[in-house]
LOTORLO-969120 format. One record per residue (C-alpha): y, x, z; residue in three letters. Coordinates in steps of 0.001 Angstrom, whole numbers, padded with zeros to 6 digits, always signed. Layout:
REM LOTORLO-969120
YXZALA;...
***
This chain:
REM LOTORLO-969120
-100790-057382+072581UNK;-103205-059909+074040UNK;-106868-059276+073201UNK;-107999-062153+070962UNK;-111675-062373+071891UNK;-111231-062225+075675UNK;-107553-062655+076568UNK;-107786-062065+080341UNK;-109715-059894+082776UNK;-112319-060844+085344UNK;-110826-062212+088597UNK;-107384-062614+087001UNK;-105052-064898+089011UNK;-104454-068429+087699UNK;-100872-067694+086656UNK;-101980-064544+084818UNK;-104620-066521+082907UNK;-102047-069176+082005UNK;-099514-066584+080849UNK;-102179-064784+078804UNK;-103070-067976+076934UNK;-099383-068735+076315UNK;-098748-065210+075036UNK;-101874-065351+072864UNK;-100674-068570+071219UNK;-097223-067099+070542UNK;-098797-063892+069228UNK;-101058-065846+066842UNK;-098185-068019+065596UNK;-095991-065002+064831UNK;-098829-063035+063205UNK;-099690-066008+061012UNK;-096114-066860+060071UNK;-095424-063271+059009UNK;-098612-063292+056917UNK;-097950-066517+054975UNK;-097066-066745+051290UNK;-094577-069615+051213UNK;-094640-069929+047431UNK;-098362-070511+047666UNK;-097897-073002+050509UNK;-095436-074939+048364UNK;-097902-074961+045465UNK;-100695-076227+047727UNK;-098447-078859+049284UNK;-097586-080142+045793UNK;-101304-080331+044963UNK;-101903-082455+048048UNK;-098800-084561+047445UNK;-099639-085316+043818UNK;-103278-086223+044485UNK;-104312-089824+044944UNK;-107053-088919+047407UNK;-107612-085909+049675UNK;-111191-084951+050527UNK;-111359-083012+053806UNK;-114187-080724+054913UNK;-114854-078808+058111UNK;-117400-078352+060898UNK;-117044-077605+064599UNK;-113488-076606+065497UNK;-112505-076894+061828UNK;-113602-080543+061818UNK;-111210-081299+064673UNK;-108358-079612+062803UNK;-109252-081575+059660UNK;-109269-084836+061637UNK;-105785-084118+062953UNK;-104563-083472+059393UNK;-106237-086682+058194UNK;-104409-088658+060886UNK;-101096-087145+059808UNK;-101769-088147+056179UNK;-102637-091674+057317UNK;-099228-091915+058954UNK;-097738-091456+055483UNK;-100128-094090+054075UNK;-101952-091473+052039UNK;-105647-091720+051151UNK;-107801-089109+052905UNK;-111536-088914+053564UNK;-113396-086927+056205UNK;-117005-087435+057264UNK;-118003-085939+060607UNK;-121588-085202+059547UNK;-122289-082375+057127UNK;-124915-084346+055218UNK;-122373-087045+054460UNK;-119763-084406+053612UNK;-122128-082948+051039UNK;-122732-086339+049396UNK;-119019-087060+048970UNK;-118749-084003+046725UNK;-120929-085805+044158UNK;-118951-089059+044023UNK;-117453-089411+040562UNK;-114430-091624+039966UNK;-111238-091703+037955UNK;-108702-091086+040714UNK;-106890-087775+041038UNK;-108568-085922+043908UNK;-108182-082615+045666UNK;-110483-081061+048279UNK;-109242-079232+051381UNK;-111889-077180+053174UNK;-111272-075445+056500UNK;-113698-072653+057341UNK;-112615-069535+059203UNK;-115820-067552+058532UNK;-117571-069579+055791UNK;-121003-068774+057230UNK;-122511-072279+057179UNK;-125063-072989+054429UNK;-123768-076565+054101UNK;-120271-075335+053263UNK;-121666-073316+050364UNK;-123524-076379+049048UNK;-120417-078556+049362UNK;-118021-076141+047695UNK;-120456-075483+044831UNK;-120757-079232+044250UNK;-116981-079663+044296UNK;-116583-076810+041824UNK;-119250-078300+039552UNK;-117397-081629+039536UNK;-114098-079898+038625UNK;-112350-080983+041821UNK;-109484-078634+042784UNK;-110391-076861+046018UNK;-108016-075564+048671UNK;-109648-073253+051223UNK;-108059-072281+054535UNK;-109899-069296+055956UNK;-109660-066046+057898UNK;-111699-062952+056965UNK;-111482-061759+053369UNK;-115276-061580+053046UNK;-115679-065355+053371UNK;-118396-066301+050799UNK;-116538-069536+049971UNK;-113523-067741+048490UNK;-114859-067264+044907UNK;-115248-071043+044502UNK;-111760-072080+045654UNK;-108750-072603+043407UNK;-106276-071787+046186UNK;-107128-069654+049224UNK;-104835-069567+052250UNK;-105921-066752+054542UNK;-104703-066519+058106UNK;-104853-063130+059851UNK;-108380-062182+060877UNK;-108120-061921+064660UNK;-111336-062999+066372UNK;-114901-061764+066091UNK;-117581-064411+065553UNK;-120061-063119+068151UNK;-117639-061786+070773UNK;-114877-064389+071129UNK;-114628-066604+074213UNK;-113436-069484+072012UNK;-111307-070144+068928UNK;-107871-069582+070455UNK;-106127-067505+067794UNK;-107864-068911+064718UNK;-107258-072511+065825UNK;-103581-071829+066449UNK;-103232-070034+063106UNK;-104885-072757+061034UNK;-103024-075490+062902UNK;-099745-073817+061964UNK;-100745-073748+058272UNK;-101717-077426+058334UNK;-098530-078406+060148UNK;-096398-076576+057570UNK;-098301-078225+054685UNK;-097790-081644+056259UNK;-094093-080967+056816UNK;-093709-080004+053152UNK;-095515-083165+052004UNK;-093250-085194+054278UNK;-090160-083492+052857UNK;-090943-084481+049234UNK;-090344-088174+050063UNK;-088203-087613+053119UNK;-086274-090895+053302UNK;-089314-093057+052545UNK;-091554-091172+054979UNK;-088932-091343+057695UNK;-088977-095121+057338UNK;-092774-095106+057418UNK;-093093-093192+060673UNK;-090270-095149+062302UNK;-091962-098466+061452UNK;-089043-099745+059379UNK;-091156-100321+056252UNK;-093791-102230+058246UNK;-091054-104384+059795UNK;-089538-105090+056378UNK;-092952-106082+055009UNK;-093433-108471+057934UNK;-090027-110059+057249UNK;-090775-110473+053528UNK;-094283-111849+054101UNK;
***
């Protein structure tokens, strides 16, 4: 196995470093796939699909993963909100309206004080919360309605960067998006191919 925190040795040749990163990605994908509960993933995908608005939360590397997921939802013309500043993220948890919302929070460790404030506010406002995380001792877990845990692979203070955790969470998000896509397959295929936009232009 490739060591998650520091996947190559000092003075390793370029090709060895490249192969180590490739093997680490494959290792993380397989570990995560074998760990997943696909019934739960289907349940979460239905929650996201049936909501009128998805509220996304994440900081650091998790923010980048959330932005990628937001872009994918936009491609299906679905409403999704993500603020890149934690203060703004916290305020969105207080917005009260009549639309059917669901919150998706990405936090591998759950150590940030802002995340605790946000998830408590979401819980108080009765907004369903989906949490994608790693270690089982994440303090955010008690507040979430659905918790998707990827294998705990890296150590917060020892890792070189978020190789394994990023790959693991990206896989979960990609599977959730694929499931959402599959529920309206024909329509979504037309959306991403531009056929619906072209038809709207013709009818305008």
